[in-house]
A tleap script that builds the chain and sets N, CA, C and O, in Angstrom:
source leaprc.protein.ff14SB
mol = sequence {
  NMET SER LEU ASP VAL ARG LYS TYR GLY TYR
  GLY TRP ALA VAL PHE GLU GLY GLY LYS PRO
  VAL THR PRO GLU LEU SER GLN LYS HIE LEU
  ALA GLU ASN ARG ARG ASP ARG ILE ALA ILE
  GLU ARG GLN ARG ARG PRO ARG ASN CYS LEU
  ARG CYS GLU ALA GLU PHE VAL SER THR GLY
  PRO GLY HIE ARG MET CYS ASN HIE CYS ARG
  ALA VAL ALA GLY GLY VAL ASP PRO GLN MET
  VAL CPRO
}
set mol.1.N position { -9.566 2.049 11.877 }
set mol.1.CA position { -8.891 3.368 11.592 }
set mol.1.C position { -8.096 4.007 10.976 }
set mol.1.O position { -7.288 3.461 10.224 }
set mol.2.N position { -8.158 5.563 11.195 }
set mol.2.CA position { -7.261 6.514 10.520 }
set mol.2.C position { -5.694 6.143 10.667 }
set mol.2.O position { -5.326 5.459 11.622 }
set mol.3.N position { -4.929 6.535 9.855 }
set mol.3.CA position { -3.301 6.745 10.242 }
set mol.3.C position { -3.278 8.161 9.828 }
set mol.3.O position { -3.683 8.405 8.691 }
set mol.4.N position { -2.843 9.192 10.615 }
set mol.4.CA position { -2.780 10.625 10.646 }
set mol.4.C position { -1.428 10.966 11.349 }
set mol.4.O position { -1.126 10.606 12.487 }
set mol.5.N position { -0.485 11.886 10.312 }
set mol.5.CA position { 0.917 12.493 11.117 }
set mol.5.C position { 0.646 13.442 12.287 }
set mol.5.O position { 0.011 14.475 12.073 }
set mol.6.N position { 0.984 13.219 13.215 }
set mol.6.CA position { 1.306 14.677 14.244 }
set mol.6.C position { 2.902 14.694 14.312 }
set mol.6.O position { 3.734 13.956 13.786 }
set mol.7.N position { 3.050 15.994 15.294 }
set mol.7.CA position { 4.078 16.173 15.868 }
set mol.7.C position { 4.274 15.452 17.201 }
set mol.7.O position { 3.326 15.270 17.965 }
set mol.8.N position { 5.593 15.020 17.485 }
set mol.8.CA position { 5.552 14.102 18.376 }
set mol.8.C position { 7.003 14.021 19.232 }
set mol.8.O position { 7.902 13.415 18.650 }
set mol.9.N position { 7.303 14.563 20.526 }
set mol.9.CA position { 8.437 14.996 20.568 }
set mol.9.C position { 9.346 15.677 19.851 }
set mol.9.O position { 8.994 16.721 19.302 }
set mol.10.N position { 10.153 15.390 19.778 }
set mol.10.CA position { 10.895 16.507 19.074 }
set mol.10.C position { 10.608 16.888 17.170 }
set mol.10.O position { 10.839 17.857 16.446 }
set mol.11.N position { 10.005 15.537 16.980 }
set mol.11.CA position { 9.676 15.114 16.122 }
set mol.11.C position { 8.315 15.005 15.385 }
set mol.11.O position { 7.371 15.782 15.529 }
set mol.12.N position { 8.358 13.948 14.595 }
set mol.12.CA position { 6.856 13.636 14.165 }
set mol.12.C position { 6.553 12.003 14.136 }
set mol.12.O position { 7.516 11.241 14.219 }
set mol.13.N position { 5.349 11.529 14.030 }
set mol.13.CA position { 5.006 9.949 13.950 }
set mol.13.C position { 3.877 9.788 13.532 }
set mol.13.O position { 3.124 10.725 13.796 }
set mol.14.N position { 3.370 8.825 12.881 }
set mol.14.CA position { 2.329 8.163 12.516 }
set mol.14.C position { 1.484 7.996 13.759 }
set mol.14.O position { 2.068 7.649 14.786 }
set mol.15.N position { 0.201 8.199 13.788 }
set mol.15.CA position { -0.695 7.753 14.687 }
set mol.15.C position { -1.945 7.164 14.276 }
set mol.15.O position { -2.699 7.595 13.404 }
set mol.16.N position { -2.123 5.884 15.165 }
set mol.16.CA position { -4.054 5.435 14.864 }
set mol.16.C position { -4.744 5.423 16.137 }
set mol.16.O position { -4.380 4.547 16.922 }
set mol.17.N position { -5.651 6.200 16.503 }
set mol.17.CA position { -6.637 5.867 17.560 }
set mol.17.C position { -5.804 6.640 18.570 }
set mol.17.O position { -5.708 6.150 19.695 }
set mol.18.N position { -5.145 7.871 18.287 }
set mol.18.CA position { -4.534 8.511 19.710 }
set mol.18.C position { -3.006 7.713 20.070 }
set mol.18.O position { -2.314 7.862 21.077 }
set mol.19.N position { -2.834 7.098 19.243 }
set mol.19.CA position { -1.190 6.174 19.981 }
set mol.19.C position { -0.475 6.301 18.802 }
set mol.19.O position { -0.918 6.198 17.658 }
set mol.20.N position { 0.649 6.531 19.151 }
set mol.20.CA position { 1.891 6.348 17.822 }
set mol.20.C position { 2.049 4.859 17.194 }
set mol.20.O position { 1.905 3.959 18.020 }
set mol.21.N position { 2.246 4.575 16.240 }
set mol.21.CA position { 2.349 3.383 15.530 }
set mol.21.C position { 3.792 3.304 15.190 }
set mol.21.O position { 4.394 2.237 15.076 }
set mol.22.N position { 4.413 4.685 15.007 }
set mol.22.CA position { 6.034 4.369 14.078 }
set mol.22.C position { 6.826 5.262 15.485 }
set mol.22.O position { 6.200 5.832 16.378 }
set mol.23.N position { 8.463 5.176 15.355 }
set mol.23.CA position { 9.021 5.817 16.361 }
set mol.23.C position { 9.110 7.279 15.556 }
set mol.23.O position { 9.156 7.602 14.369 }
set mol.24.N position { 9.108 8.145 17.110 }
set mol.24.CA position { 9.557 9.409 16.564 }
set mol.24.C position { 10.453 9.773 15.357 }
set mol.24.O position { 11.664 9.549 15.378 }
set mol.25.N position { 9.704 10.448 14.106 }
set mol.25.CA position { 10.915 10.692 12.970 }
set mol.25.C position { 11.146 12.040 12.644 }
set mol.25.O position { 10.266 12.872 12.869 }
set mol.26.N position { 12.344 12.395 12.084 }
set mol.26.CA position { 13.149 13.771 12.226 }
set mol.26.C position { 12.483 14.656 11.482 }
set mol.26.O position { 12.656 15.827 11.819 }
set mol.27.N position { 11.448 14.374 10.158 }
set mol.27.CA position { 11.020 15.627 9.789 }
set mol.27.C position { 9.403 14.792 8.998 }
set mol.27.O position { 9.367 13.635 8.581 }
set mol.28.N position { 8.524 15.542 8.988 }
set mol.28.CA position { 7.072 15.402 8.497 }
set mol.28.C position { 7.186 14.599 7.306 }
set mol.28.O position { 6.612 13.511 7.355 }
set mol.29.N position { 7.929 14.957 6.024 }
set mol.29.CA position { 7.703 14.205 5.229 }
set mol.29.C position { 8.075 12.823 5.424 }
set mol.29.O position { 7.450 12.140 4.612 }
set mol.30.N position { 8.872 12.081 6.199 }
set mol.30.CA position { 9.228 11.169 6.350 }
set mol.30.C position { 8.195 10.372 7.472 }
set mol.30.O position { 8.525 9.329 8.035 }
set mol.31.N position { 7.333 10.830 7.613 }
set mol.31.CA position { 6.240 10.266 8.889 }
set mol.31.C position { 5.096 10.346 7.635 }
set mol.31.O position { 4.191 9.519 7.746 }
set mol.32.N position { 5.041 11.124 6.612 }
set mol.32.CA position { 3.956 10.915 5.816 }
set mol.32.C position { 4.220 9.945 4.833 }
set mol.32.O position { 3.270 9.377 4.295 }
set mol.33.N position { 5.818 9.577 4.408 }
set mol.33.CA position { 5.883 8.513 3.714 }
set mol.33.C position { 5.379 7.138 4.309 }
set mol.33.O position { 4.549 6.336 3.882 }
set mol.34.N position { 6.335 7.146 5.683 }
set mol.34.CA position { 5.695 5.699 6.355 }
set mol.34.C position { 4.463 5.559 6.765 }
set mol.34.O position { 4.242 4.496 7.346 }
set mol.35.N position { 3.379 6.458 6.627 }
set mol.35.CA position { 1.613 6.335 7.036 }
set mol.35.C position { 1.373 6.237 5.770 }
set mol.35.O position { 0.157 6.128 5.612 }
set mol.36.N position { 1.954 6.222 4.760 }
set mol.36.CA position { 1.474 5.617 3.321 }
set mol.36.C position { 1.859 4.598 2.824 }
set mol.36.O position { 1.193 4.081 1.927 }
set mol.37.N position { 3.126 3.987 3.301 }
set mol.37.CA position { 3.736 2.598 3.277 }
set mol.37.C position { 2.622 1.581 4.106 }
set mol.37.O position { 1.952 0.620 3.727 }
set mol.38.N position { 2.746 2.184 5.245 }
set mol.38.CA position { 1.839 1.405 6.150 }
set mol.38.C position { -0.001 1.378 5.574 }
set mol.38.O position { -0.764 0.441 5.811 }
set mol.39.N position { -0.185 2.004 5.193 }
set mol.39.CA position { -1.399 2.147 4.669 }
set mol.39.C position { -1.554 0.980 3.076 }
set mol.39.O position { -2.454 0.216 2.727 }
set mol.40.N position { -0.321 1.314 2.497 }
set mol.40.CA position { -0.434 0.437 1.450 }
set mol.40.C position { -0.225 -1.278 1.934 }
set mol.40.O position { -0.857 -2.259 1.543 }
set mol.41.N position { 0.741 -1.202 2.779 }
set mol.41.CA position { 0.982 -2.598 3.368 }
set mol.41.C position { -0.424 -3.602 4.250 }
set mol.41.O position { -0.448 -4.819 4.435 }
set mol.42.N position { -1.434 -2.597 4.638 }
set mol.42.CA position { -2.285 -3.231 4.893 }
set mol.42.C position { -3.524 -3.615 3.960 }
set mol.42.O position { -4.488 -4.338 4.212 }
set mol.43.N position { -3.248 -3.015 2.986 }
set mol.43.CA position { -4.210 -3.792 1.985 }
set mol.43.C position { -3.856 -4.434 1.062 }
set mol.43.O position { -4.520 -4.520 0.030 }
set mol.44.N position { -2.438 -5.171 1.298 }
set mol.44.CA position { -2.261 -6.621 0.719 }
set mol.44.C position { -2.546 -7.626 1.489 }
set mol.44.O position { -2.442 -7.679 2.715 }
set mol.45.N position { -3.024 -8.681 0.532 }
set mol.45.CA position { -3.777 -9.725 0.819 }
set mol.45.C position { -3.647 -10.803 -0.367 }
set mol.45.O position { -3.079 -10.466 -1.406 }
set mol.46.N position { -4.225 -12.237 -0.200 }
set mol.46.CA position { -4.143 -13.073 -1.084 }
set mol.46.C position { -5.578 -12.643 -2.003 }
set mol.46.O position { -6.659 -12.303 -1.521 }
set mol.47.N position { -5.234 -12.769 -3.441 }
set mol.47.CA position { -6.641 -12.990 -4.322 }
set mol.47.C position { -6.169 -13.523 -5.468 }
set mol.47.O position { -4.988 -13.667 -5.783 }
set mol.48.N position { -7.210 -13.832 -6.128 }
set mol.48.CA position { -7.518 -15.001 -7.351 }
set mol.48.C position { -7.229 -13.771 -8.715 }
set mol.48.O position { -7.727 -12.656 -8.560 }
set mol.49.N position { -6.600 -13.996 -9.710 }
set mol.49.CA position { -6.624 -13.516 -10.851 }
set mol.49.C position { -7.568 -13.589 -11.751 }
set mol.49.O position { -8.166 -14.582 -12.165 }
set mol.50.N position { -7.696 -12.243 -12.096 }
set mol.50.CA position { -9.222 -12.628 -12.828 }
set mol.50.C position { -9.170 -13.441 -14.141 }
set mol.50.O position { -10.158 -13.760 -14.803 }
set mol.51.N position { -8.313 -13.634 -14.332 }
set mol.51.CA position { -7.421 -14.302 -15.986 }
set mol.51.C position { -7.193 -15.431 -15.754 }
set mol.51.O position { -7.669 -16.180 -16.608 }
set mol.52.N position { -6.522 -16.052 -14.750 }
set mol.52.CA position { -5.826 -17.650 -15.097 }
set mol.52.C position { -6.703 -18.131 -13.284 }
set mol.52.O position { -6.875 -19.318 -13.008 }
set mol.53.N position { -7.013 -17.316 -12.571 }
set mol.53.CA position { -7.416 -17.697 -11.439 }
set mol.53.C position { -6.560 -18.379 -10.255 }
set mol.53.O position { -7.068 -19.103 -9.399 }
set mol.54.N position { -5.158 -18.043 -10.325 }
set mol.54.CA position { -4.212 -18.425 -9.600 }
set mol.54.C position { -4.196 -17.093 -8.478 }
set mol.54.O position { -4.464 -15.897 -8.594 }
set mol.55.N position { -3.756 -17.928 -7.388 }
set mol.55.CA position { -3.846 -17.370 -6.492 }
set mol.55.C position { -2.784 -16.521 -6.276 }
set mol.55.O position { -1.721 -17.134 -6.373 }
set mol.56.N position { -2.630 -15.187 -5.985 }
set mol.56.CA position { -1.465 -13.971 -5.776 }
set mol.56.C position { -1.580 -13.148 -4.729 }
set mol.56.O position { -2.711 -13.079 -4.247 }
set mol.57.N position { -0.414 -12.256 -4.047 }
set mol.57.CA position { -0.492 -11.435 -3.165 }
set mol.57.C position { -0.713 -10.160 -4.038 }
set mol.57.O position { 0.115 -9.588 -4.747 }
set mol.58.N position { -2.150 -9.821 -3.800 }
set mol.58.CA position { -2.749 -8.151 -4.505 }
set mol.58.C position { -2.319 -7.176 -3.440 }
set mol.58.O position { -2.472 -7.421 -2.243 }
set mol.59.N position { -1.641 -5.784 -4.014 }
set mol.59.CA position { -1.087 -4.891 -3.331 }
set mol.59.C position { -2.585 -3.820 -2.846 }
set mol.59.O position { -2.502 -2.890 -2.044 }
set mol.60.N position { -3.578 -4.149 -3.395 }
set mol.60.CA position { -4.765 -3.538 -3.310 }
set mol.60.C position { -5.720 -3.910 -4.185 }
set mol.60.O position { -5.486 -4.868 -4.922 }
set mol.61.N position { -7.117 -3.139 -4.274 }
set mol.61.CA position { -8.077 -3.611 -5.118 }
set mol.61.C position { -8.080 -3.512 -6.500 }
set mol.61.O position { -8.813 -4.187 -7.223 }
set mol.62.N position { -6.932 -2.328 -7.054 }
set mol.62.CA position { -6.842 -2.022 -8.219 }
set mol.62.C position { -5.465 -3.168 -8.893 }
set mol.62.O position { -4.779 -3.028 -9.906 }
set mol.63.N position { -5.460 -4.096 -8.014 }
set mol.63.CA position { -3.857 -4.987 -8.780 }
set mol.63.C position { -4.967 -6.408 -8.809 }
set mol.63.O position { -4.985 -6.908 -7.685 }
set mol.64.N position { -5.523 -6.869 -9.413 }
set mol.64.CA position { -6.516 -8.046 -9.617 }
set mol.64.C position { -5.913 -9.152 -10.542 }
set mol.64.O position { -6.280 -10.326 -10.500 }
set mol.65.N position { -4.920 -8.649 -11.410 }
set mol.65.CA position { -4.264 -10.109 -12.229 }
set mol.65.C position { -2.800 -10.174 -11.412 }
set mol.65.O position { -2.225 -9.255 -10.828 }
set mol.66.N position { -2.401 -11.550 -11.567 }
set mol.66.CA position { -0.975 -12.092 -11.613 }
set mol.66.C position { 0.144 -11.076 -12.221 }
set mol.66.O position { -0.233 -10.131 -12.914 }
set mol.67.N position { 1.346 -11.255 -11.986 }
set mol.67.CA position { 2.740 -10.521 -12.539 }
set mol.67.C position { 2.615 -11.194 -14.034 }
set mol.67.O position { 2.619 -10.407 -14.980 }
set mol.68.N position { 2.485 -12.868 -14.358 }
set mol.68.CA position { 2.298 -13.339 -15.480 }
set mol.68.C position { 1.217 -12.963 -16.482 }
set mol.68.O position { 1.449 -12.757 -17.673 }
set mol.69.N position { 0.035 -12.890 -15.919 }
set mol.69.CA position { -1.265 -11.847 -16.845 }
set mol.69.C position { -1.068 -10.874 -17.075 }
set mol.69.O position { -1.681 -10.427 -18.044 }
set mol.70.N position { -0.131 -9.974 -16.363 }
set mol.70.CA position { -0.179 -8.891 -16.941 }
set mol.70.C position { 0.549 -8.332 -17.815 }
set mol.70.O position { 0.247 -7.324 -18.455 }
set mol.71.N position { 1.744 -9.077 -17.906 }
set mol.71.CA position { 2.683 -8.896 -18.865 }
set mol.71.C position { 1.913 -9.334 -20.004 }
set mol.71.O position { 1.836 -8.730 -21.074 }
set mol.72.N position { 1.347 -10.426 -19.709 }
set mol.72.CA position { 0.562 -10.683 -21.124 }
set mol.72.C position { -0.310 -9.854 -22.000 }
set mol.72.O position { -0.259 -9.788 -23.228 }
set mol.73.N position { -1.412 -9.005 -20.899 }
set mol.73.CA position { -2.334 -8.209 -21.441 }
set mol.73.C position { -1.803 -6.891 -21.617 }
set mol.73.O position { -2.434 -6.071 -22.284 }
set mol.74.N position { -0.507 -6.554 -20.990 }
set mol.74.CA position { 0.137 -5.438 -21.638 }
set mol.74.C position { 0.473 -5.417 -22.868 }
set mol.74.O position { 0.949 -4.300 -23.072 }
set mol.75.N position { 0.495 -6.120 -23.948 }
set mol.75.CA position { 0.722 -6.420 -24.881 }
set mol.75.C position { -0.743 -6.190 -25.966 }
set mol.75.O position { -0.741 -5.696 -27.094 }
set mol.76.N position { -1.742 -6.649 -25.305 }
set mol.76.CA position { -3.249 -6.807 -25.469 }
set mol.76.C position { -3.658 -5.000 -25.485 }
set mol.76.O position { -4.088 -4.622 -26.575 }
set mol.77.N position { -3.587 -4.279 -24.756 }
set mol.77.CA position { -4.505 -3.445 -23.964 }
set mol.77.C position { -3.798 -2.591 -22.980 }
set mol.77.O position { -3.729 -3.013 -21.826 }
set mol.78.N position { -3.368 -1.674 -23.217 }
set mol.78.CA position { -2.111 -0.624 -22.788 }
set mol.78.C position { -3.020 -0.100 -20.942 }
set mol.78.O position { -2.493 0.032 -19.837 }
set mol.79.N position { -4.489 0.064 -21.370 }
set mol.79.CA position { -4.808 0.430 -20.285 }
set mol.79.C position { -5.366 -0.572 -19.089 }
set mol.79.O position { -5.939 -0.175 -18.075 }
set mol.80.N position { -5.129 -1.713 -19.361 }
set mol.80.CA position { -5.187 -2.724 -18.160 }
set mol.80.C position { -3.836 -3.134 -17.624 }
set mol.80.O position { -3.663 -4.234 -17.101 }
set mol.81.N position { -2.815 -2.170 -17.770 }
set mol.81.CA position { -1.704 -2.528 -17.053 }
set mol.81.C position { -1.014 -1.004 -16.721 }
set mol.81.O position { -0.766 -0.253 -17.664 }
set mol.82.N position { -0.770 -0.665 -15.549 }
set mol.82.CA position { -0.544 0.489 -15.490 }
set mol.82.C position { 0.802 0.807 -15.912 }
set mol.82.O position { 1.190 1.976 -15.906 }
savepdb mol mol.pdb
quit
């Protein structure tokens, strides 16, 4: 289901499937930031590093190398490490 920001009470909240998933927030941009953090957190899961195959917690599909391998690859190809 998708997350969306709507008016809620006297403020704003993040909704999923018609139900609020956050408390009332005073400003719309605060609710939008919370929505973005929730979406990112939901993408986190264990993955295997493409270089050394060690398991690490990935923040999403674009994060496929562990921190050690990202640091090593950073000196080799700047396009590989954002």
